[in-house]
N, C-alpha and C positions, 0 to 999 in steps of 0.2 A: 395412412395410419397417423402421420403427423397432424393432418387436418382434423381428424376425429379427436385426437388428444387435446388439441387447442380448444376445440368447441366444448369438450367435456370440462376442461379446466375453467373456461369462461362461465359455463353454466353453474359450476360449483361455486365460483366466486360470487356470482349474482345471488345465489341462494343464501350465502352468508351475509351479503350486504342488504338484502331486502328488509330484514327487521330494523336495520339502522335507518331506513328511509321513513319509518313510522316515527311520529313524535307525540309525546304526551302533552296535554295542555287543558286549559279551561277556556270555553268560548261562551259568549252571551249572544242570544238571539231568540228565535221562535221555533216552536214545533208546529209544523204545517204538513199539508199533504203534497205528494210529489206532482200531482196534476196541476195545482195552482202555484206551487213553489213560492217564489218571492212575493207574488201578488197576495198570498195568504198569510203573510207575516204580520198579523195583527189579531187582536182579541175578537174583533167583529167577524172574523172568518171561521170561527170555531164550528158553527153549524154546517157550513159548506164542507169543511174538512172532514167532519164526521160522516157526511153523506158520501164523500169520495172514498173514505176509508171503508165504509160498508159496501161500496161498489168494487172493492179490490185494490184501491190505491194504497201505496205504502206511505208511512210517515217519514218525513225528512226534517232536517234542521237547517234553518236559514241563519247564517252567521252575520250579525250586524257589522262586524269589523271589515270583513272582506267581501260582503254581499254575495257570498256563494252558498250553494245548496250542498248539503252533505247527507249521505245515506246514514241511517241509524241501525245498528245491529239489534238493539233491544226495543222492539216495537211495543211490547207490553208496557214498559216503563215510559216510553214516549207518549203512549196513549193517555196516560195519567196526566200529562202536561199539555195536552192538545189545546192550542189557542192561547198558550201562556208564554210570556217572555221568561226565558230560563237561562241557567248557567249549566252547560254540559261539560263534564269532565271525562276524559278518556284518551285514547290513542287514535290519531288520525293517520290514515294511509290513503293517499290519493284523494278520492272524493267520498270516503266513508270514515265514520267514527265508530270505533269499538268502545261503547259507552261503559264508563265506570259508575257514573251517577248523573242524574238530572235533578235539579232543584230550582225553585223559584229564584229569579234574578233579584238582586238587591234593588230597591227602589232608587230611582235617579235622585240625586241631591240637588 
């Protein structure tokens, strides 16, 4: 009985802490397809990414800062920015971003 109570309390604590593990932010990078991922983080890759998208691949975000790939929950918005360098705003949890907005990145100075 004690063991079950400890496990239940631990699971309850984790469920309250999980939202705290997510953090909001803005990231600059590229919308590309999950098949090519980082290799597709450029404007010249747009046609290939569209082909992969039509073949069932999902769109992802390549973050310039940490050079990681993140899943995007808003595929329709991501599709509008395919092959573009963008600023994504939202909440990141692990390897996924819950997108609030995607807009063109500011030109480099």
